[in-house]
Backbone bond lengths (Angstrom), bond angles and torsions (degrees), N, CA, C in turn:
res aa  C-N    CA-C-N  psi(-1)  N-CA   C-N-CA  omega(-1)  CA-C   N-CA-C  phi
1 M - - - 1.454 - - 1.522 108.81 -
2 S 1.305 115.78 135.94 1.466 119.31 -178.44 1.518 110.79 -86.02
3 R 1.325 114.27 154.06 1.456 120.77 176.98 1.523 110.14 -80.05
4 L 1.308 117.09 156.09 1.452 122.78 178.82 1.525 109.80 -57.23
5 G 1.307 117.08 127.64 1.458 122.32 178.38 1.515 114.12 84.76
6 Q 1.341 117.32 -3.05 1.460 120.51 -179.74 1.516 109.96 -77.52
7 N 1.348 116.19 138.13 1.457 120.96 178.30 1.524 109.13 -76.88
8 T 1.331 117.59 117.69 1.457 121.07 -177.79 1.522 112.41 -112.48
9 T 1.314 118.32 -0.54 1.454 121.29 -179.23 1.523 109.48 -83.31
10 T 1.319 115.11 123.29 1.455 120.42 177.67 1.521 108.37 -84.55
11 S 1.320 115.97 140.57 1.447 121.05 -178.41 1.521 110.55 -116.36
12 F 1.320 115.60 -173.55 1.453 123.09 -178.68 1.517 109.84 -110.20
13 I 1.330 115.50 166.31 1.459 122.09 175.31 1.533 107.02 -99.87
14 E 1.324 116.95 133.89 1.463 119.56 172.74 1.526 107.78 -59.20
15 W 1.337 117.49 144.22 1.461 121.88 -171.79 1.535 112.67 -58.69
16 N 1.310 117.86 -43.58 1.462 120.06 179.23 1.527 111.41 -64.57
17 D 1.327 117.15 -34.77 1.461 120.74 176.52 1.531 110.67 -68.50
18 F 1.317 116.14 -37.03 1.472 120.87 176.88 1.534 110.20 -61.44
19 I 1.319 116.99 -48.56 1.470 121.02 179.61 1.523 110.30 -60.52
20 S 1.319 116.09 -45.71 1.462 120.63 178.89 1.529 110.92 -60.75
21 L 1.327 116.81 -43.29 1.458 121.28 -177.78 1.520 111.56 -62.43
22 I 1.327 117.99 -49.60 1.470 118.07 -176.96 1.526 111.19 -68.43
23 T 1.327 117.62 -31.80 1.469 120.64 175.65 1.524 110.44 -64.10
24 R 1.311 116.09 -46.89 1.468 120.92 -179.23 1.525 111.43 -66.82
25 L 1.326 117.46 -39.31 1.457 120.41 177.70 1.529 111.02 -62.32
26 E 1.319 116.17 -42.97 1.468 119.32 178.29 1.525 110.43 -64.70
27 N 1.325 117.27 -44.72 1.470 120.73 179.26 1.527 112.09 -60.82
28 D 1.331 117.19 -33.96 1.462 121.88 -179.38 1.537 112.72 -90.08
29 K 1.327 115.76 8.78 1.476 123.14 178.05 1.521 113.09 61.96
30 E 1.316 115.80 29.40 1.475 121.99 172.29 1.535 106.70 -89.51
31 Y 1.334 114.92 59.77 1.464 121.29 -170.21 1.516 113.88 -61.12
32 K 1.314 117.29 -43.22 1.465 119.96 -176.62 1.527 111.00 -59.89
33 F 1.327 116.65 -42.90 1.468 118.85 -177.72 1.523 112.11 -81.70
34 C 1.308 117.07 -25.76 1.462 119.91 171.36 1.530 108.93 -61.33
35 L 1.327 115.99 -45.60 1.463 120.76 179.17 1.526 111.82 -69.03
36 L 1.319 116.60 -42.45 1.464 120.13 -178.45 1.525 111.04 -59.38
37 I 1.320 116.21 -47.33 1.467 120.55 -179.10 1.520 110.36 -69.45
38 S 1.329 117.80 -43.91 1.465 121.19 -179.70 1.521 111.63 -61.49
39 I 1.329 116.63 -51.59 1.468 120.08 -178.27 1.527 109.95 -65.67
40 G 1.327 117.12 -39.42 1.458 120.44 178.63 1.511 112.61 -60.53
41 V 1.327 116.77 -43.65 1.465 120.65 -178.78 1.529 110.96 -73.86
42 F 1.322 117.90 -44.12 1.463 120.40 -175.84 1.526 113.63 -72.73
43 T 1.344 118.01 -19.63 1.462 119.79 -179.40 1.518 113.83 -111.42
44 G 1.326 117.86 -25.04 1.461 120.48 -176.48 1.519 112.82 71.06
45 V 1.318 117.14 20.28 1.461 122.28 -178.75 1.527 109.55 -80.95
46 R 1.334 116.58 138.79 1.465 121.37 176.92 1.526 110.17 -64.61
47 I 1.322 116.70 155.99 1.462 122.01 -176.43 1.525 111.56 -58.67
48 S 1.325 118.45 -38.27 1.473 120.11 -179.38 1.523 111.22 -61.11
49 D 1.323 117.36 -31.43 1.460 121.78 178.05 1.527 111.59 -87.26
50 L 1.328 116.68 -35.25 1.471 120.54 177.23 1.520 110.99 -56.47
51 L 1.323 116.07 -42.60 1.457 121.00 -175.09 1.524 113.24 -68.92
52 T 1.331 117.63 -10.19 1.468 121.05 178.24 1.527 112.67 -95.69
53 L 1.339 117.54 -5.32 1.467 120.28 -174.52 1.515 112.70 -73.93
54 K 1.319 114.03 146.33 1.462 122.62 175.98 1.521 108.22 -111.95
55 F 1.309 117.02 159.77 1.464 120.88 178.06 1.529 110.93 -57.45
56 S 1.318 116.95 -35.42 1.468 120.93 -178.35 1.531 112.15 -62.33
57 H 1.337 118.16 -29.54 1.464 120.28 177.32 1.528 110.92 -58.74
58 I 1.318 115.97 -40.63 1.462 121.03 -174.63 1.525 111.43 -91.09
59 L 1.312 117.41 -43.18 1.464 120.75 -171.77 1.521 113.93 -79.81
60 N 1.321 117.79 -29.98 1.466 120.14 -174.12 1.514 114.19 -103.20
61 E 1.304 117.32 -4.33 1.472 120.08 -174.80 1.523 110.52 -129.75
62 D 1.324 115.63 149.83 1.459 120.14 169.80 1.522 109.97 -92.28
63 V 1.337 114.72 -24.87 1.462 122.43 176.53 1.520 106.57 -140.91
64 F 1.326 116.78 134.92 1.460 118.66 174.37 1.520 109.70 -129.96
65 L 1.324 115.09 155.24 1.459 121.57 -178.93 1.516 109.82 -101.17
66 L 1.318 114.51 143.73 1.446 120.96 -177.72 1.527 107.72 -141.68
67 T 1.311 116.94 133.16 1.461 120.56 171.93 1.515 106.37 -95.65
68 E 1.324 116.01 113.76 1.464 120.84 -175.72 1.526 110.32 -66.17
69 K 1.334 115.17 132.80 1.462 120.04 179.86 1.524 111.45 -64.37
70 K 1.336 116.91 -41.21 1.460 120.30 -174.94 1.527 112.02 -70.44
71 T 1.332 116.61 -47.19 1.464 120.62 -172.99 1.523 114.21 -98.41
72 K 1.334 116.19 -15.87 1.474 123.24 -174.78 1.527 111.95 65.02
73 K 1.327 117.25 13.08 1.467 121.70 178.85 1.521 109.62 -89.54
74 D 1.339 114.91 147.49 1.456 120.26 174.44 1.516 108.81 -81.11
75 R 1.313 115.04 138.17 1.458 120.07 -178.73 1.522 108.92 -132.95
76 S 1.311 115.68 133.48 1.459 122.63 176.90 1.524 107.85 -97.26
77 I 1.344 116.04 124.91 1.457 120.26 -175.52 1.512 109.87 -120.15
78 K 1.318 116.12 122.03 1.462 121.68 177.96 1.525 108.23 -84.52
79 V 1.332 115.36 134.84 1.459 120.90 179.63 1.521 108.57 -90.98
80 N 1.305 116.29 112.12 1.457 124.08 178.44 1.529 108.73 -62.90
81 S 1.344 117.11 141.58 1.470 120.31 -177.49 1.533 112.38 -62.85
82 T 1.325 117.65 -34.22 1.467 120.35 177.47 1.526 110.23 -65.84
83 L 1.319 116.52 -42.23 1.463 120.36 177.57 1.522 110.05 -61.73
84 K 1.320 117.13 -44.62 1.465 120.48 -179.50 1.531 110.39 -59.12
85 E 1.335 116.97 -40.50 1.470 120.94 178.49 1.525 111.25 -62.97
86 I 1.323 116.94 -43.90 1.468 121.08 179.83 1.527 110.17 -61.76
87 V 1.326 116.36 -48.60 1.463 120.74 -177.76 1.528 110.34 -64.17
88 Q 1.330 118.04 -42.27 1.464 121.20 179.84 1.532 110.61 -62.78
89 R 1.308 116.01 -43.92 1.471 120.69 -179.13 1.538 110.79 -61.16
90 I 1.320 115.99 -45.93 1.467 119.50 -178.51 1.531 110.72 -72.77
91 Y 1.314 117.39 -36.19 1.467 120.76 175.52 1.532 109.67 -57.32
92 N 1.324 117.02 -45.09 1.462 121.66 179.48 1.532 111.40 -65.19
93 K 1.311 117.84 -40.25 1.471 121.72 -179.58 1.524 112.18 -70.01
94 S 1.317 116.54 -25.10 1.462 120.98 -174.06 1.518 113.72 -87.55
95 D 1.316 117.94 -3.63 1.469 121.83 -179.58 1.530 112.42 54.72
96 I 1.300 116.88 40.44 1.463 121.36 176.66 1.526 106.89 -90.89
97 S 1.307 116.62 134.57 1.463 119.38 -176.29 1.526 113.30 -106.07
98 N 1.311 117.81 -14.03 1.462 121.54 -176.12 1.528 110.17 -114.22
99 Q 1.323 116.87 107.39 1.468 120.37 -179.85 1.525 113.17 -69.16
100 D 1.322 117.59 -13.40 1.458 120.47 177.38 1.525 112.19 -88.33
101 E 1.321 116.24 8.26 1.460 121.94 176.10 1.534 108.69 -77.91
102 L 1.321 116.02 144.19 1.467 119.84 173.74 1.525 109.03 -59.47
103 I 1.309 116.72 139.02 1.461 120.52 179.86 1.522 110.70 -68.55
104 F 1.318 116.86 -36.61 1.456 120.97 -171.04 1.528 111.96 -110.68
105 L 1.329 115.73 53.90 1.464 121.58 177.84 1.528 110.89 -68.06
106 N 1.331 115.52 147.21 1.460 119.32 174.32 1.532 109.40 -72.09
107 K 1.311 117.34 174.31 1.464 120.93 -174.83 1.527 112.87 -66.24
108 Y 1.326 117.14 -17.57 1.461 120.92 178.51 1.529 112.03 -89.77
109 G 1.333 116.06 -11.19 1.463 120.27 -179.53 1.512 113.86 72.12
110 T 1.336 116.85 24.40 1.464 120.95 -175.27 1.527 114.21 -104.16
111 K 1.314 116.93 -28.81 1.468 121.94 -179.51 1.528 107.88 -161.35
112 S 1.316 116.24 177.38 1.470 118.66 -179.91 1.528 110.62 -73.07
113 I 1.333 115.05 159.20 1.457 120.28 177.33 1.527 109.54 -62.79
114 D 1.301 117.11 161.04 1.459 123.78 -175.63 1.531 110.72 -90.13
115 K 1.317 115.83 141.02 1.467 121.28 -179.50 1.525 112.19 -57.78
116 S 1.321 118.28 -40.71 1.467 119.89 -179.27 1.533 110.33 -65.83
117 Y 1.326 117.31 -37.60 1.468 121.06 175.36 1.529 109.82 -62.12
118 V 1.327 116.68 -42.24 1.468 121.32 -179.87 1.526 110.06 -59.25
119 N 1.326 117.53 -46.80 1.466 120.21 -177.97 1.530 112.34 -64.05
120 V 1.331 116.79 -39.47 1.470 120.52 177.44 1.524 109.79 -65.03
121 K 1.332 116.84 -45.82 1.467 121.65 -178.48 1.534 110.95 -64.98
122 L 1.327 117.41 -37.58 1.474 120.12 177.86 1.522 111.06 -60.44
123 K 1.320 116.73 -44.35 1.466 120.34 178.54 1.529 110.32 -60.35
124 E 1.334 116.89 -41.97 1.470 120.95 177.81 1.530 111.07 -62.08
125 L 1.324 116.09 -46.79 1.467 120.31 -177.23 1.529 111.81 -66.76
126 F 1.326 117.03 -40.64 1.465 120.05 179.32 1.528 109.82 -64.25
127 S 1.311 116.60 -37.12 1.461 120.47 177.00 1.532 110.27 -68.54
128 K 1.318 116.94 -48.46 1.468 121.96 -178.33 1.529 111.70 -57.76
129 Y 1.338 116.44 -44.34 1.467 120.73 -176.50 1.531 113.03 -94.00
130 R 1.327 115.49 6.86 1.467 122.47 177.26 1.539 112.95 54.42
131 I 1.310 114.59 47.39 1.463 120.97 176.03 1.520 107.00 -91.74
132 R 1.293 116.32 117.03 1.464 122.12 -177.21 1.534 110.27 -96.74
133 V 1.314 114.80 135.33 1.461 121.58 172.05 1.522 106.99 -130.82
134 K 1.322 116.50 155.08 1.460 120.33 -176.39 1.521 112.74 -74.72
135 G 1.309 116.69 -27.86 1.453 120.13 179.82 1.510 111.35 -116.27
136 N 1.302 114.63 -147.12 1.455 122.61 179.90 1.526 110.16 -79.17
137 V 1.323 117.16 157.23 1.460 122.91 174.39 1.517 107.79 -103.71
138 S 1.317 116.62 126.92 1.461 121.49 175.18 1.518 107.93 -156.91
139 T 1.309 116.39 -178.85 1.455 120.24 179.27 1.529 111.73 -64.67
140 H 1.312 117.54 -20.84 1.469 120.39 177.34 1.532 111.14 -69.60
141 T 1.311 116.47 -18.00 1.469 121.53 177.74 1.524 110.58 -57.01
142 F 1.333 117.98 -33.45 1.461 121.58 -178.16 1.528 110.89 -62.04
143 R 1.335 116.25 -51.06 1.468 120.94 -177.95 1.531 110.58 -63.09
144 K 1.318 115.77 -40.33 1.463 119.07 -179.11 1.525 111.36 -68.57
145 T 1.330 117.42 -33.50 1.460 120.69 177.60 1.531 110.16 -65.75
146 L 1.313 116.92 -43.08 1.468 120.93 175.40 1.522 110.05 -57.90
147 G 1.317 116.44 -50.84 1.459 120.65 -177.64 1.512 113.01 -60.66
148 R 1.332 116.83 -45.13 1.465 119.97 179.87 1.526 111.14 -62.60
149 R 1.327 116.54 -41.46 1.467 119.66 -179.77 1.530 110.46 -62.09
150 V 1.318 116.58 -43.62 1.464 121.14 -178.96 1.529 110.62 -62.27
151 V 1.329 118.50 -47.21 1.464 119.13 -178.20 1.526 111.61 -69.94
152 E 1.325 117.42 -33.86 1.464 119.52 179.91 1.531 111.89 -67.88
153 V 1.336 117.88 -44.86 1.476 119.12 -178.47 1.525 112.05 -72.80
154 S 1.334 117.02 -16.52 1.465 119.83 178.35 1.531 111.95 -105.20
155 N 1.335 116.63 18.21 1.470 122.15 178.92 1.525 113.20 53.67
156 Y 1.328 116.15 41.30 1.464 122.29 175.50 1.532 112.86 57.57
157 S 1.316 116.00 34.30 1.462 119.97 -178.09 1.523 111.19 -67.46
158 N 1.332 115.00 151.85 1.461 120.25 176.11 1.521 110.24 -62.27
159 E 1.338 116.88 -34.88 1.461 120.34 179.90 1.526 110.70 -60.32
160 S 1.323 116.63 -43.55 1.470 119.02 179.88 1.527 110.43 -65.03
161 L 1.319 117.15 -38.13 1.468 120.25 179.10 1.525 111.30 -67.14
162 V 1.331 116.90 -38.39 1.465 120.44 177.59 1.532 110.26 -64.24
163 L 1.338 116.20 -44.16 1.469 119.92 179.63 1.520 111.02 -64.70
164 L 1.328 117.54 -41.78 1.467 120.78 178.11 1.523 111.38 -67.15
165 M 1.326 116.45 -37.55 1.458 120.78 177.02 1.531 109.20 -56.83
166 E 1.319 116.05 -44.09 1.468 121.27 178.38 1.524 111.10 -66.67
167 L 1.323 116.52 -45.99 1.465 121.47 -178.95 1.528 111.22 -60.56
168 F 1.324 116.76 -43.35 1.455 121.01 -178.55 1.529 113.49 -82.25
169 G 1.333 117.11 -12.17 1.465 120.44 -179.70 1.515 113.08 76.57
170 H 1.336 116.79 28.39 1.471 120.36 178.07 1.520 110.07 -83.64
171 S 1.322 116.44 153.80 1.471 120.46 -177.38 1.524 113.59 -85.10
172 N 1.349 117.66 -17.80 1.467 119.30 176.63 1.538 110.17 -156.90
173 M 1.333 114.88 166.17 1.468 119.95 -176.76 1.525 112.50 -68.23
174 G 1.303 117.56 -28.73 1.468 120.32 178.43 1.528 111.16 -59.80
175 I 1.323 115.87 -41.22 1.468 120.16 177.79 1.528 109.66 -63.71
176 T 1.324 116.40 -43.02 1.467 120.98 -179.43 1.526 110.75 -63.69
177 K 1.326 117.45 -41.31 1.472 120.45 178.12 1.523 111.13 -62.31
178 R 1.331 116.34 -45.39 1.470 119.89 178.56 1.522 110.73 -64.96
179 Y 1.315 116.48 -42.01 1.462 122.30 179.90 1.530 110.71 -57.45
180 L 1.328 116.36 -40.68 1.462 121.48 -178.38 1.522 112.61 -86.40
181 G 1.331 116.97 -5.20 1.459 120.34 178.42 1.519 112.87 69.84
182 I 1.330 116.85 30.23 1.465 120.57 179.65 1.522 108.53 -73.41
183 T 1.320 115.60 125.99 1.463 121.17 -176.46 1.524 110.82 -99.30
184 K 1.324 115.33 163.76 1.464 120.21 176.32 1.525 110.64 -61.50
185 D 1.327 117.32 -37.82 1.468 120.13 178.77 1.529 111.13 -60.51
186 E 1.317 117.48 -40.48 1.468 119.89 178.35 1.522 110.96 -64.84
187 I 1.315 115.91 -40.17 1.467 119.66 178.15 1.528 109.63 -65.97
188 H 1.334 117.51 -42.05 1.464 120.69 178.47 1.523 111.50 -64.43
189 N 1.332 118.50 -32.61 1.458 122.08 178.90 1.528 112.42 -64.77
190 V 1.323 117.23 -22.22 1.462 120.20 177.57 1.532 109.45 -59.89
191 Y 1.338 116.91 -35.88 1.474 120.06 -179.70 1.528 111.55 -63.77
192 D 1.337 116.41 -30.47 1.462 120.08 -178.41 1.517 113.20 -71.73
193 C 1.316 118.29 -14.71 1.474 120.29 -179.75 1.535 111.08 -79.18
194 L 1.315 117.36 -6.22 1.461 120.96 179.87 1.521 110.08 -89.71
195 T 1.321 116.71 102.28 1.458 121.33 -179.23 1.515 110.10 -134.99
196 F 1.336 114.62 167.33 1.468 121.21 175.51 1.484 109.54 -102.70
């Protein structure tokens, strides 16, 4: 439960800030969080499902199937070539020999890291690397960053919203627009892109 006046709205990372963040995390050998943020943004998978992924899901497949914990629905996820490169590079740097190992193992190597730990660490990393977001930082930031990037590169098209609605499992486009924080001003700005 949030405290009175506490900001509870999770926001997205601007795309250039996302690229900068994962580059800096990799350079600073913060491999686990470089992968967590990269895979989270490139797949739009919820944290409960992210924490179950193995290296083999990303490295050995172009598409993998996942049964979502929250919805119990099966979801087919395409592995973007850029994501595969990032994961392969970090896998090689990490001296991991078993691709069937969970990507996000805790420091004891017994189970995946805890969601509450992830949220605390994200706040620390965003502060350390001076990544600004308009709302709160949490694992939901990954999904929202994916969604914002998709609508921005497609000029806020209805097609992109329909596809994101399906990807996120929303029942209508209005929910998807609110989820992504799309404002009327952004929609009105689409008209300004029409020039001769």
